[in-house]
All heavy atoms as TSV, in Angstrom:
chain	resi	resn	atom	element	x	y	z
A	1	MET	N	N	106.517	89.364	97.981
A	1	MET	CA	C	106.088	88.062	97.727
A	1	MET	C	C	106.551	87.058	98.793
A	1	MET	O	O	107.715	87.154	99.295
A	1	MET	CB	C	106.944	87.646	96.470
A	1	MET	CG	C	106.408	86.349	95.836
A	1	MET	SD	S	105.178	86.808	94.629
A	1	MET	CE	C	105.040	85.265	93.867
A	2	LEU	N	N	105.654	86.261	99.256
A	2	LEU	CA	C	105.929	85.385	100.376
A	2	LEU	C	C	106.254	83.918	99.819
A	2	LEU	O	O	105.550	83.343	99.068
A	2	LEU	CB	C	104.633	85.214	101.186
A	2	LEU	CG	C	104.696	84.239	102.383
A	2	LEU	CD1	C	105.665	84.800	103.442
A	2	LEU	CD2	C	103.309	84.163	102.978
A	3	GLN	N	N	107.340	83.418	100.396
A	3	GLN	CA	C	107.664	82.141	100.014
A	3	GLN	C	C	107.691	81.296	101.326
A	3	GLN	O	O	108.514	81.634	102.339
A	3	GLN	CB	C	109.083	82.059	99.394
A	3	GLN	CG	C	109.211	82.708	97.982
A	3	GLN	CD	C	110.531	82.487	97.467
A	3	GLN	OE1	O	111.424	81.770	97.911
A	3	GLN	NE2	N	110.733	83.229	96.254
A	4	ILE	N	N	107.013	80.128	101.350
A	4	ILE	CA	C	106.936	79.368	102.550
A	4	ILE	C	C	108.029	78.277	102.347
A	4	ILE	O	O	107.865	77.376	101.506
A	4	ILE	CB	C	105.573	78.738	102.789
A	4	ILE	CG1	C	104.593	79.908	102.992
A	4	ILE	CG2	C	105.617	77.735	103.947
A	4	ILE	CD1	C	103.055	79.502	103.093
A	5	ARG	N	N	109.012	78.233	103.332
A	5	ARG	CA	C	110.095	77.275	103.225
A	5	ARG	C	C	109.923	76.257	104.280
A	5	ARG	O	O	110.863	75.381	104.430
A	5	ARG	CB	C	111.406	77.994	103.260
A	5	ARG	CG	C	111.629	78.992	102.045
A	5	ARG	CD	C	113.026	79.434	102.011
A	5	ARG	NE	N	113.259	80.163	100.834
A	5	ARG	CZ	C	113.596	81.438	100.831
A	5	ARG	NH1	N	113.826	82.136	101.841
A	5	ARG	NH2	N	113.777	82.155	99.705
A	6	SER	N	N	108.903	76.320	104.968
A	6	SER	CA	C	108.677	75.348	106.123
A	6	SER	C	C	107.731	74.221	105.593
A	6	SER	O	O	106.617	74.580	105.205
A	6	SER	CB	C	108.116	75.929	107.286
A	6	SER	OG	O	107.572	75.018	108.303
A	7	GLU	N	N	108.144	72.974	105.598
A	7	GLU	CA	C	107.321	71.827	105.137
A	7	GLU	C	C	105.985	71.781	106.077
A	7	GLU	O	O	104.937	71.577	105.612
A	7	GLU	CB	C	108.103	70.603	105.186
A	7	GLU	CG	C	107.341	69.527	104.528
A	7	GLU	CD	C	108.019	68.126	104.459
A	7	GLU	OE1	O	109.236	68.319	104.134
A	7	GLU	OE2	O	107.531	67.166	104.563
A	8	TYR	N	N	106.253	71.989	107.423
A	8	TYR	CA	C	105.149	71.986	108.301
A	8	TYR	C	C	104.049	73.094	107.976
A	8	TYR	O	O	102.841	72.805	107.976
A	8	TYR	CB	C	105.665	72.176	109.705
A	8	TYR	CG	C	104.567	72.085	110.699
A	8	TYR	CD1	C	103.747	71.010	110.919
A	8	TYR	CD2	C	104.214	73.211	111.446
A	8	TYR	CE1	C	102.704	71.005	111.963
A	8	TYR	CE2	C	103.295	73.283	112.463
A	8	TYR	CZ	C	102.499	72.115	112.668
A	8	TYR	OH	O	101.497	72.253	113.627
A	9	VAL	N	N	104.560	74.274	107.745
A	9	VAL	CA	C	103.628	75.406	107.471
A	9	VAL	C	C	102.935	75.149	106.073
A	9	VAL	O	O	101.755	75.424	106.060
A	9	VAL	CB	C	104.362	76.744	107.421
A	9	VAL	CG1	C	103.452	77.824	106.938
A	9	VAL	CG2	C	104.921	77.005	108.797
A	10	SER	N	N	103.675	74.566	105.126
A	10	SER	CA	C	103.008	74.197	103.932
A	10	SER	C	C	101.926	73.170	104.013
A	10	SER	O	O	100.895	73.207	103.390
A	10	SER	CB	C	104.097	73.777	102.992
A	10	SER	OG	O	103.532	73.458	101.694
A	11	GLU	N	N	102.187	72.145	104.995
A	11	GLU	CA	C	101.168	71.215	105.222
A	11	GLU	C	C	99.991	71.715	105.930
A	11	GLU	O	O	98.823	71.368	105.552
A	11	GLU	CB	C	101.849	69.969	106.082
A	11	GLU	CG	C	102.737	69.127	105.355
A	11	GLU	CD	C	103.567	68.295	106.320
A	11	GLU	OE1	O	103.248	68.157	107.526
A	11	GLU	OE2	O	104.567	67.626	105.864
A	12	LEU	N	N	100.241	72.673	106.807
A	12	LEU	CA	C	98.983	73.304	107.430
A	12	LEU	C	C	98.205	74.157	106.411
A	12	LEU	O	O	96.999	74.006	106.482
A	12	LEU	CB	C	99.467	74.330	108.611
A	12	LEU	CG	C	100.115	73.699	109.794
A	12	LEU	CD1	C	100.564	74.798	110.791
A	12	LEU	CD2	C	99.075	72.874	110.614
A	13	ALA	N	N	98.896	74.845	105.513
A	13	ALA	CA	C	98.181	75.598	104.454
A	13	ALA	C	C	97.418	74.621	103.617
A	13	ALA	O	O	96.263	74.893	103.247
A	13	ALA	CB	C	99.220	76.361	103.754
A	14	ALA	N	N	97.976	73.501	103.234
A	14	ALA	CA	C	97.261	72.445	102.431
A	14	ALA	C	C	96.110	71.881	103.152
A	14	ALA	O	O	95.123	71.813	102.502
A	14	ALA	CB	C	98.343	71.383	101.981
A	15	LYS	N	N	96.236	71.643	104.426
A	15	LYS	CA	C	95.168	70.991	105.197
A	15	LYS	C	C	94.042	72.082	105.220
A	15	LYS	O	O	92.794	71.635	104.979
A	15	LYS	CB	C	95.662	70.655	106.548
A	15	LYS	CG	C	94.545	69.955	107.346
A	15	LYS	CD	C	95.202	69.475	108.820
A	15	LYS	CE	C	94.085	68.782	109.631
A	15	LYS	NZ	N	94.596	68.323	110.857
A	16	LEU	N	N	94.221	73.300	105.592
A	16	LEU	CA	C	93.155	74.309	105.608
A	16	LEU	C	C	92.671	74.533	104.267
A	16	LEU	O	O	91.369	74.623	104.101
A	16	LEU	CB	C	93.744	75.623	106.134
A	16	LEU	CG	C	92.794	76.821	106.304
A	16	LEU	CD1	C	91.681	76.501	107.186
A	16	LEU	CD2	C	93.507	78.122	106.772
A	17	ALA	N	N	93.428	74.533	103.248
A	17	ALA	CA	C	92.941	74.663	101.831
A	17	ALA	C	C	91.966	73.546	101.539
A	17	ALA	O	O	90.844	73.849	100.893
A	17	ALA	CB	C	94.154	74.732	100.833
A	18	ALA	N	N	92.328	72.425	101.939
A	18	ALA	CA	C	91.392	71.246	101.570
A	18	ALA	C	C	90.135	71.319	102.363
A	18	ALA	O	O	89.086	71.086	101.755
A	18	ALA	CB	C	92.123	69.890	101.938
A	19	LEU	N	N	90.173	71.630	103.636
A	19	LEU	CA	C	89.033	71.738	104.403
A	19	LEU	C	C	88.062	72.872	103.990
A	19	LEU	O	O	86.854	72.613	104.005
A	19	LEU	CB	C	89.361	72.035	105.908
A	19	LEU	CG	C	90.082	70.902	106.640
A	19	LEU	CD1	C	90.516	71.288	108.004
A	19	LEU	CD2	C	89.028	69.771	106.844
A	20	LYS	N	N	88.665	74.005	103.534
A	20	LYS	CA	C	87.779	75.116	103.106
A	20	LYS	C	C	87.565	75.183	101.566
A	20	LYS	O	O	86.959	75.949	100.965
A	20	LYS	CB	C	88.475	76.385	103.476
A	20	LYS	CG	C	88.610	76.542	105.036
A	20	LYS	CD	C	87.379	76.680	105.740
A	20	LYS	CE	C	86.841	78.212	105.707
A	20	LYS	NZ	N	85.574	78.383	106.388
A	21	GLN	N	N	88.083	74.166	100.922
A	21	GLN	CA	C	88.146	74.130	99.357
A	21	GLN	C	C	88.660	75.404	98.750
A	21	GLN	O	O	88.022	76.043	97.955
A	21	GLN	CB	C	86.667	73.750	98.886
A	21	GLN	CG	C	86.216	72.432	99.359
A	21	GLN	CD	C	84.759	72.074	98.866
A	21	GLN	OE1	O	84.031	72.960	98.432
A	21	GLN	NE2	N	84.443	70.867	99.081
A	22	LEU	N	N	89.904	75.690	99.152
A	22	LEU	CA	C	90.510	76.903	98.747
A	22	LEU	C	C	91.924	76.641	98.092
A	22	LEU	O	O	92.307	75.392	98.267
A	22	LEU	CB	C	90.835	77.879	99.840
A	22	LEU	CG	C	89.622	78.493	100.645
A	22	LEU	CD1	C	90.127	79.144	101.873
A	22	LEU	CD2	C	88.797	79.340	99.799
A	23	THR	N	N	92.575	77.514	97.427
A	23	THR	CA	C	93.938	77.249	97.085
A	23	THR	C	C	94.792	77.494	98.313
A	23	THR	O	O	94.264	78.103	99.375
A	23	THR	CB	C	94.368	78.347	95.978
A	23	THR	OG1	O	94.297	79.591	96.605
A	23	THR	CG2	C	93.485	78.274	94.784
A	24	LYS	N	N	95.983	76.988	98.377
A	24	LYS	CA	C	96.855	77.253	99.442
A	24	LYS	C	C	97.060	78.758	99.740
A	24	LYS	O	O	97.131	79.128	100.826
A	24	LYS	CB	C	98.213	76.543	99.241
A	24	LYS	CG	C	98.124	75.035	99.548
A	24	LYS	CD	C	99.337	74.288	99.147
A	24	LYS	CE	C	100.600	74.557	99.940
A	24	LYS	NZ	N	101.655	73.745	99.674
A	25	THR	N	N	97.233	79.486	98.656
A	25	THR	CA	C	97.366	80.925	98.772
A	25	THR	C	C	96.149	81.592	99.508
A	25	THR	O	O	96.317	82.333	100.408
A	25	THR	CB	C	97.650	81.597	97.406
A	25	THR	OG1	O	98.744	81.110	96.872
A	25	THR	CG2	C	97.640	83.112	97.603
A	26	ASP	N	N	94.934	81.159	99.147
A	26	ASP	CA	C	93.643	81.766	99.696
A	26	ASP	C	C	93.558	81.276	101.076
A	26	ASP	O	O	93.036	81.928	101.939
A	26	ASP	CB	C	92.558	81.366	98.917
A	26	ASP	CG	C	92.399	82.247	97.588
A	26	ASP	OD1	O	93.077	83.286	97.566
A	26	ASP	OD2	O	91.701	81.731	96.679
A	27	ALA	N	N	94.154	80.066	101.415
A	27	ALA	CA	C	94.008	79.571	102.723
A	27	ALA	C	C	94.976	80.288	103.657
A	27	ALA	O	O	94.637	80.697	104.771
A	27	ALA	CB	C	94.378	77.993	102.790
A	28	VAL	N	N	96.115	80.583	103.188
A	28	VAL	CA	C	97.066	81.406	103.968
A	28	VAL	C	C	96.446	82.766	104.234
A	28	VAL	O	O	96.591	83.399	105.291
A	28	VAL	CB	C	98.456	81.523	103.300
A	28	VAL	CG1	C	99.330	82.475	104.027
A	28	VAL	CG2	C	99.148	80.159	103.252
A	29	LYS	N	N	95.955	83.446	103.166
A	29	LYS	CA	C	95.275	84.675	103.285
A	29	LYS	C	C	94.241	84.697	104.327
A	29	LYS	O	O	94.095	85.578	105.183
A	29	LYS	CB	C	94.799	85.144	101.830
A	29	LYS	CG	C	93.968	86.481	101.879
A	29	LYS	CD	C	93.420	86.715	100.469
A	29	LYS	CE	C	92.476	87.913	100.603
A	29	LYS	NZ	N	91.501	87.962	99.591
A	30	LEU	N	N	93.415	83.768	104.199
A	30	LEU	CA	C	92.219	83.699	105.188
A	30	LEU	C	C	92.763	83.474	106.663
A	30	LEU	O	O	92.273	84.231	107.552
A	30	LEU	CB	C	91.447	82.404	104.826
A	30	LEU	CG	C	90.226	82.155	105.872
A	30	LEU	CD1	C	89.186	83.185	105.794
A	30	LEU	CD2	C	89.575	80.697	105.416
A	31	ALA	N	N	93.700	82.655	106.840
A	31	ALA	CA	C	94.344	82.474	108.154
A	31	ALA	C	C	94.927	83.753	108.665
A	31	ALA	O	O	94.757	84.120	109.817
A	31	ALA	CB	C	95.338	81.258	108.100
A	32	LEU	N	N	95.630	84.427	107.905
A	32	LEU	CA	C	96.296	85.787	108.322
A	32	LEU	C	C	95.215	86.812	108.643
A	32	LEU	O	O	95.240	87.485	109.641
A	32	LEU	CB	C	97.177	86.271	107.150
A	32	LEU	CG	C	98.489	85.473	106.990
A	32	LEU	CD1	C	99.227	85.972	105.742
A	32	LEU	CD2	C	99.312	85.514	108.312
A	33	GLU	N	N	94.152	86.874	107.800
A	33	GLU	CA	C	93.068	87.864	108.038
A	33	GLU	C	C	92.296	87.601	109.307
A	33	GLU	O	O	92.131	88.480	110.093
A	33	GLU	CB	C	92.044	87.831	106.859
A	33	GLU	CG	C	92.552	88.470	105.538
A	33	GLU	CD	C	91.654	88.291	104.379
A	33	GLU	OE1	O	90.797	87.226	104.356
A	33	GLU	OE2	O	91.742	89.022	103.427
A	34	ASN	N	N	92.077	86.279	109.551
A	34	ASN	CA	C	91.409	85.804	110.782
A	34	ASN	C	C	92.183	86.102	112.051
A	34	ASN	O	O	91.699	86.532	113.074
A	34	ASN	CB	C	90.967	84.394	110.693
A	34	ASN	CG	C	89.884	84.131	109.729
A	34	ASN	OD1	O	89.019	85.044	109.531
A	34	ASN	ND2	N	89.653	82.958	109.304
A	35	GLU	N	N	93.549	85.888	111.925
A	35	GLU	CA	C	94.400	86.207	113.064
A	35	GLU	C	C	94.482	87.716	113.355
A	35	GLU	O	O	94.398	88.081	114.487
A	35	GLU	CB	C	95.772	85.514	112.786
A	35	GLU	CG	C	96.722	85.658	113.968
A	35	GLU	CD	C	96.250	85.049	115.274
A	35	GLU	OE1	O	95.347	84.174	115.308
A	35	GLU	OE2	O	96.894	85.250	116.288
A	36	LEU	N	N	94.645	88.457	112.323
A	36	LEU	CA	C	94.712	89.852	112.478
A	36	LEU	C	C	93.317	90.343	113.049
A	36	LEU	O	O	93.348	91.253	113.930
A	36	LEU	CB	C	95.061	90.545	111.228
A	36	LEU	CG	C	96.462	90.393	110.649
A	36	LEU	CD1	C	96.539	90.916	109.255
A	36	LEU	CD2	C	97.419	91.121	111.612
A	37	ARG	N	N	92.266	89.906	112.617
A	37	ARG	CA	C	90.940	90.314	113.176
A	37	ARG	C	C	90.850	89.940	114.569
A	37	ARG	O	O	90.393	90.729	115.438
A	37	ARG	CB	C	89.737	89.585	112.323
A	37	ARG	CG	C	88.456	90.125	112.779
A	37	ARG	CD	C	87.202	89.486	111.946
A	37	ARG	NE	N	87.498	89.580	110.434
A	37	ARG	CZ	C	87.822	88.614	109.655
A	37	ARG	NH1	N	87.979	87.385	110.172
A	37	ARG	NH2	N	88.006	88.746	108.484
A	38	ARG	N	N	91.294	88.726	114.965
A	38	ARG	CA	C	91.175	88.271	116.323
A	38	ARG	C	C	92.077	89.163	117.183
A	38	ARG	O	O	91.643	89.572	118.333
A	38	ARG	CB	C	91.735	86.756	116.448
A	38	ARG	CG	C	91.544	86.169	117.832
A	38	ARG	CD	C	92.316	84.881	117.892
A	38	ARG	NE	N	93.761	84.968	117.854
A	38	ARG	CZ	C	94.562	85.410	118.802
A	38	ARG	NH1	N	94.060	85.799	119.982
A	38	ARG	NH2	N	95.880	85.448	118.569
A	39	ILE	N	N	93.176	89.555	116.859
A	39	ILE	CA	C	94.131	90.437	117.606
A	39	ILE	C	C	93.407	91.773	117.756
A	39	ILE	O	O	93.389	92.327	118.880
A	39	ILE	CB	C	95.478	90.445	116.968
A	39	ILE	CG1	C	96.212	89.210	117.041
A	39	ILE	CG2	C	96.278	91.723	117.576
A	39	ILE	CD1	C	97.546	89.222	116.205
A	40	GLU	N	N	92.868	92.234	116.644
A	40	GLU	CA	C	92.221	93.617	116.773
A	40	GLU	C	C	91.033	93.471	117.753
A	40	GLU	O	O	90.825	94.540	118.467
A	40	GLU	CB	C	91.701	94.000	115.376
A	40	GLU	CG	C	91.082	95.270	115.250
A	40	GLU	CD	C	92.001	96.533	115.546
A	40	GLU	OE1	O	93.268	96.411	115.340
A	40	GLU	OE2	O	91.512	97.602	115.911
A	41	GLU	N	N	90.240	92.469	117.780
A	41	GLU	CA	C	89.143	92.360	118.622
A	41	GLU	C	C	89.484	92.101	120.051
A	41	GLU	O	O	88.778	92.390	120.823
A	41	GLU	CB	C	88.205	91.152	118.162
A	41	GLU	CG	C	87.496	91.454	116.893
A	41	GLU	CD	C	86.705	90.351	116.263
A	41	GLU	OE1	O	86.869	89.141	116.816
A	41	GLU	OE2	O	86.063	90.522	115.280
A	42	GLU	N	N	90.809	91.751	120.358
A	42	GLU	CA	C	91.261	91.668	121.753
A	42	GLU	C	C	91.466	93.069	122.322
A	42	GLU	O	O	91.465	93.244	123.513
A	42	GLU	CB	C	92.578	90.936	121.816
A	42	GLU	CG	C	92.411	89.477	121.575
A	42	GLU	CD	C	93.726	88.732	121.570
A	42	GLU	OE1	O	94.846	89.417	121.562
A	42	GLU	OE2	O	93.743	87.522	121.647
A	43	LYS	N	N	91.561	94.116	121.527
A	43	LYS	CA	C	91.775	95.464	122.084
A	43	LYS	C	C	90.440	95.919	122.755
A	43	LYS	O	O	89.405	95.567	122.298
A	43	LYS	CB	C	92.196	96.408	120.822
A	43	LYS	CG	C	93.368	96.196	120.294
A	43	LYS	CD	C	93.580	97.312	119.150
A	43	LYS	CE	C	94.864	97.118	118.353
A	43	LYS	NZ	N	94.946	98.054	117.271
A	44	PRO	N	N	90.626	96.704	123.770
A	44	PRO	CA	C	89.386	97.263	124.429
A	44	PRO	C	C	88.585	98.043	123.384
A	44	PRO	O	O	89.171	98.673	122.530
A	44	PRO	CB	C	90.005	98.079	125.571
A	44	PRO	CG	C	91.420	97.687	125.745
A	44	PRO	CD	C	91.843	97.093	124.466
A	45	LEU	N	N	87.229	98.050	123.555
A	45	LEU	CA	C	86.346	98.785	122.690
A	45	LEU	C	C	86.885	100.090	122.498
A	45	LEU	O	O	86.712	100.724	121.352
A	45	LEU	CB	C	84.969	98.565	123.144
A	45	LEU	CG	C	83.838	99.243	122.252
A	45	LEU	CD1	C	83.918	98.778	120.814
A	45	LEU	CD2	C	82.503	99.096	122.957
A	46	GLN	N	N	87.104	100.799	123.631
A	46	GLN	CA	C	87.499	102.211	123.615
A	46	GLN	C	C	88.590	102.491	122.640
A	46	GLN	O	O	88.688	103.407	121.876
A	46	GLN	CB	C	87.798	102.736	124.937
A	46	GLN	CG	C	88.010	104.212	125.052
A	46	GLN	CD	C	88.183	104.713	126.512
A	46	GLN	OE1	O	88.054	103.914	127.466
A	46	GLN	NE2	N	88.412	105.934	126.753
A	47	ASP	N	N	89.653	101.724	122.657
A	47	ASP	CA	C	90.772	101.854	121.828
A	47	ASP	C	C	90.419	101.544	120.327
A	47	ASP	O	O	90.919	102.234	119.420
A	47	ASP	CB	C	91.913	100.924	122.182
A	47	ASP	CG	C	92.501	101.071	123.463
A	47	ASP	OD1	O	92.279	102.193	124.078
A	47	ASP	OD2	O	93.241	100.323	124.019
A	48	ARG	N	N	89.547	100.638	120.136
A	48	ARG	CA	C	89.125	100.275	118.707
A	48	ARG	C	C	88.270	101.483	118.197
A	48	ARG	O	O	88.533	101.945	117.036
A	48	ARG	CB	C	88.282	98.988	118.669
A	48	ARG	CG	C	89.093	97.825	118.884
A	48	ARG	CD	C	88.355	96.570	118.566
A	48	ARG	NE	N	87.005	96.564	119.195
A	48	ARG	CZ	C	86.388	95.483	119.755
A	48	ARG	NH1	N	86.966	94.395	119.783
A	48	ARG	NH2	N	85.251	95.590	120.340
A	49	VAL	N	N	87.386	102.050	118.953
A	49	VAL	CA	C	86.582	103.161	118.501
A	49	VAL	C	C	87.579	104.404	118.288
A	49	VAL	O	O	87.355	105.093	117.296
A	49	VAL	CB	C	85.540	103.502	119.579
A	49	VAL	CG1	C	84.765	104.756	119.200
A	49	VAL	CG2	C	84.512	102.360	119.598
A	50	ALA	N	N	88.483	104.611	119.131
A	50	ALA	CA	C	89.290	105.798	119.023
A	50	ALA	C	C	90.152	105.694	117.708
A	50	ALA	O	O	90.634	106.742	117.103
A	50	ALA	CB	C	90.290	105.887	120.158
A	51	SER	N	N	90.369	104.422	117.179
A	51	SER	CA	C	91.165	104.299	115.921
A	51	SER	C	C	90.276	104.577	114.672
A	51	SER	O	O	90.904	104.669	113.668
A	51	SER	CB	C	91.764	102.933	115.901
A	51	SER	OG	O	90.813	101.986	115.619
A	52	TRP	N	N	88.985	104.673	114.870
A	52	TRP	CA	C	88.129	104.946	113.675
A	52	TRP	C	C	88.291	106.397	113.173
A	52	TRP	O	O	88.408	107.249	114.037
A	52	TRP	CB	C	86.671	104.697	113.913
A	52	TRP	CG	C	86.490	103.179	114.277
A	52	TRP	CD1	C	87.247	102.130	114.066
A	52	TRP	CD2	C	85.255	102.762	115.006
A	52	TRP	NE1	N	86.613	100.936	114.548
A	52	TRP	CE2	C	85.336	101.255	115.089
A	52	TRP	CE3	C	84.077	103.276	115.495
A	52	TRP	CZ2	C	84.509	100.499	115.704
A	52	TRP	CZ3	C	83.135	102.585	116.090
A	52	TRP	CH2	C	83.301	101.101	116.187
A	53	PRO	N	N	88.231	106.600	111.973
A	53	PRO	CA	C	88.295	108.009	111.537
A	53	PRO	C	C	87.000	108.819	111.917
A	53	PRO	O	O	85.972	108.283	112.004
A	53	PRO	CB	C	88.393	107.929	109.984
A	53	PRO	CG	C	87.853	106.593	109.675
A	53	PRO	CD	C	88.031	105.743	110.842
A	54	GLU	N	N	87.356	110.053	112.177
A	54	GLU	CA	C	86.155	110.964	112.523
A	54	GLU	C	C	85.390	111.293	111.174
A	54	GLU	O	O	86.012	111.578	110.203
A	54	GLU	CB	C	86.672	112.258	113.195
A	54	GLU	CG	C	87.155	111.974	114.500
A	54	GLU	CD	C	87.435	113.278	115.335
A	54	GLU	OE1	O	86.654	114.339	115.010
A	54	GLU	OE2	O	88.412	113.395	116.022
A	55	THR	N	N	84.090	111.248	111.259
A	55	THR	CA	C	83.190	111.558	110.033
A	55	THR	C	C	82.868	113.036	110.000
A	55	THR	O	O	82.482	113.483	109.085
A	55	THR	CB	C	82.016	110.722	110.015
A	55	THR	OG1	O	81.206	111.025	111.197
A	55	THR	CG2	C	82.248	109.255	110.085
A	56	ARG	N	N	82.810	113.688	111.222
A	56	ARG	CA	C	82.372	115.049	111.302
A	56	ARG	C	C	80.890	115.231	111.070
A	56	ARG	O	O	80.439	116.313	110.770
A	56	ARG	CB	C	83.196	115.965	110.393
A	56	ARG	CG	C	84.706	116.023	110.517
A	56	ARG	CD	C	84.997	116.833	111.775
A	56	ARG	NE	N	86.445	116.937	111.849
A	56	ARG	CZ	C	87.101	117.102	113.048
A	56	ARG	NH1	N	86.389	117.191	114.048
A	56	ARG	NH2	N	88.365	117.209	112.995
A	57	LEU	N	N	80.186	114.018	111.053
A	57	LEU	CA	C	78.716	114.068	110.826
A	57	LEU	C	C	78.034	114.374	112.218
A	57	LEU	O	O	78.591	113.905	113.244
A	57	LEU	CB	C	78.142	112.794	110.302
A	57	LEU	CG	C	78.785	112.525	108.805
A	57	LEU	CD1	C	78.146	111.124	108.441
A	57	LEU	CD2	C	78.146	113.438	107.876
A	58	PRO	N	N	76.981	115.097	112.187
A	58	PRO	CA	C	76.336	115.333	113.542
A	58	PRO	C	C	75.648	114.185	114.132
A	58	PRO	O	O	75.222	113.266	113.292
A	58	PRO	CB	C	75.288	116.405	113.280
A	58	PRO	CG	C	75.015	116.311	111.760
A	58	PRO	CD	C	76.350	115.856	111.059
A	59	ALA	N	N	75.663	113.902	115.396
A	59	ALA	CA	C	75.008	112.748	116.039
A	59	ALA	C	C	73.481	112.904	115.960
A	59	ALA	O	O	73.009	114.119	116.026
A	59	ALA	CB	C	75.504	112.593	117.425
A	60	ASP	N	N	72.845	111.883	115.724
A	60	ASP	CA	C	71.273	111.874	115.625
A	60	ASP	C	C	70.772	111.543	117.170
A	60	ASP	O	O	70.692	110.359	117.415
A	60	ASP	CB	C	70.791	110.919	114.659
A	60	ASP	CG	C	69.292	110.963	114.455
A	60	ASP	OD1	O	68.559	111.531	115.348
A	60	ASP	OD2	O	68.823	110.363	113.440
A	61	LYS	N	N	70.541	112.624	117.903
A	61	LYS	CA	C	70.216	112.411	119.244
A	61	LYS	C	C	68.948	111.636	119.340
A	61	LYS	O	O	68.879	110.646	120.236
A	61	LYS	CB	C	69.957	113.729	119.925
A	61	LYS	CG	C	69.563	113.642	121.466
A	61	LYS	CD	C	69.532	114.970	122.153
A	61	LYS	CE	C	69.124	114.996	123.626
A	61	LYS	NZ	N	68.594	113.791	124.112
A	62	ALA	N	N	67.873	111.833	118.573
A	62	ALA	CA	C	66.656	111.033	118.593
A	62	ALA	C	C	67.010	109.592	118.426
A	62	ALA	O	O	66.345	108.705	119.058
A	62	ALA	CB	C	65.664	111.533	117.671
A	63	PHE	N	N	67.779	109.188	117.488
A	63	PHE	CA	C	68.192	107.814	117.194
A	63	PHE	C	C	68.834	107.158	118.456
A	63	PHE	O	O	68.344	106.113	118.920
A	63	PHE	CB	C	69.214	107.709	116.061
A	63	PHE	CG	C	69.723	106.335	115.720
A	63	PHE	CD1	C	69.038	105.375	115.229
A	63	PHE	CD2	C	71.056	106.148	116.198
A	63	PHE	CE1	C	69.583	104.075	115.019
A	63	PHE	CE2	C	71.543	104.853	116.032
A	63	PHE	CZ	C	70.779	103.846	115.442
A	64	TYR	N	N	69.757	107.866	119.055
A	64	TYR	CA	C	70.403	107.320	120.245
A	64	TYR	C	C	69.489	107.195	121.463
A	64	TYR	O	O	69.462	106.301	122.243
A	64	TYR	CB	C	71.737	108.064	120.534
A	64	TYR	CG	C	72.764	107.770	119.557
A	64	TYR	CD1	C	73.115	108.665	118.613
A	64	TYR	CD2	C	73.433	106.562	119.575
A	64	TYR	CE1	C	74.139	108.370	117.694
A	64	TYR	CE2	C	74.396	106.167	118.655
A	64	TYR	CZ	C	74.714	107.211	117.675
A	64	TYR	OH	O	75.629	106.911	116.791
A	65	ASP	N	N	68.599	108.218	121.620
A	65	ASP	CA	C	67.591	108.055	122.717
A	65	ASP	C	C	66.670	106.916	122.477
A	65	ASP	O	O	66.305	106.218	123.383
A	65	ASP	CB	C	66.790	109.425	122.641
A	65	ASP	CG	C	67.603	110.664	123.208
A	65	ASP	OD1	O	68.706	110.409	123.820
A	65	ASP	OD2	O	67.107	111.743	123.094
A	66	ASP	N	N	66.346	106.624	121.262
A	66	ASP	CA	C	65.530	105.545	120.934
A	66	ASP	C	C	66.199	104.258	121.298
A	66	ASP	O	O	65.532	103.173	121.809
A	66	ASP	CB	C	65.035	105.486	119.484
A	66	ASP	CG	C	64.026	104.479	119.221
A	66	ASP	OD1	O	62.967	104.400	119.733
A	66	ASP	OD2	O	64.345	103.707	118.274
A	67	LEU	N	N	67.436	104.170	121.149
A	67	LEU	CA	C	68.166	102.842	121.476
A	67	LEU	C	C	68.207	102.676	122.923
A	67	LEU	O	O	68.220	101.508	123.384
A	67	LEU	CB	C	69.660	103.057	120.978
A	67	LEU	CG	C	69.914	102.933	119.488
A	67	LEU	CD1	C	71.373	103.137	119.265
A	67	LEU	CD2	C	69.475	101.665	118.900
A	68	SER	N	N	68.117	103.694	123.701
A	68	SER	CA	C	68.077	103.645	125.112
A	68	SER	C	C	66.803	103.068	125.668
A	68	SER	O	O	66.773	102.588	126.830
A	68	SER	CB	C	68.409	104.955	125.739
A	68	SER	OG	O	69.689	105.359	125.350
A	69	GLY	N	N	65.799	103.107	124.798
A	69	GLY	CA	C	64.399	102.653	125.289
A	69	GLY	C	C	63.742	103.814	126.050
A	69	GLY	O	O	64.136	104.768	126.309
A	70	PRO	N	N	62.467	103.374	126.390
A	70	PRO	CA	C	61.528	104.435	127.028
A	70	PRO	C	C	62.133	104.660	128.457
A	70	PRO	O	O	62.666	103.832	129.105
A	70	PRO	CB	C	60.213	103.758	127.072
A	70	PRO	CG	C	60.436	102.316	126.879
A	70	PRO	CD	C	61.742	102.223	126.127
A	71	ARG	N	N	61.963	105.917	128.931
A	71	ARG	CA	C	62.386	106.279	130.258
A	71	ARG	C	C	61.244	105.809	131.208
A	71	ARG	O	O	60.055	105.911	130.984
A	71	ARG	CB	C	62.544	107.789	130.341
A	71	ARG	CG	C	63.727	108.189	129.585
A	71	ARG	CD	C	64.019	109.654	129.865
A	71	ARG	NE	N	65.226	110.051	129.075
A	71	ARG	CZ	C	65.927	111.184	129.294
A	71	ARG	NH1	N	65.412	112.041	130.149
A	71	ARG	NH2	N	66.824	111.393	128.528
A	72	ALA	N	N	61.689	105.411	132.413
A	72	ALA	CA	C	60.756	104.901	133.376
A	72	ALA	C	C	60.122	105.999	134.214
A	72	ALA	O	O	60.377	107.134	134.208
A	72	ALA	CB	C	61.508	103.978	134.426
């Protein structure tokens, strides 16, 4: 359970809640989710991809070839 004991932080949560028409709890949740997403997106793509679970599904070569476009 999180208790905010900072008047300033509480005011920030109230301001965000008012702007987004949310409860203060939902505003804090949104802010934390957005910050965590921002931090995750700062990681290099290779690191983010490496953190994804392996599916063990075969790659669809024709699909990826099509993404590359026609050969010259």
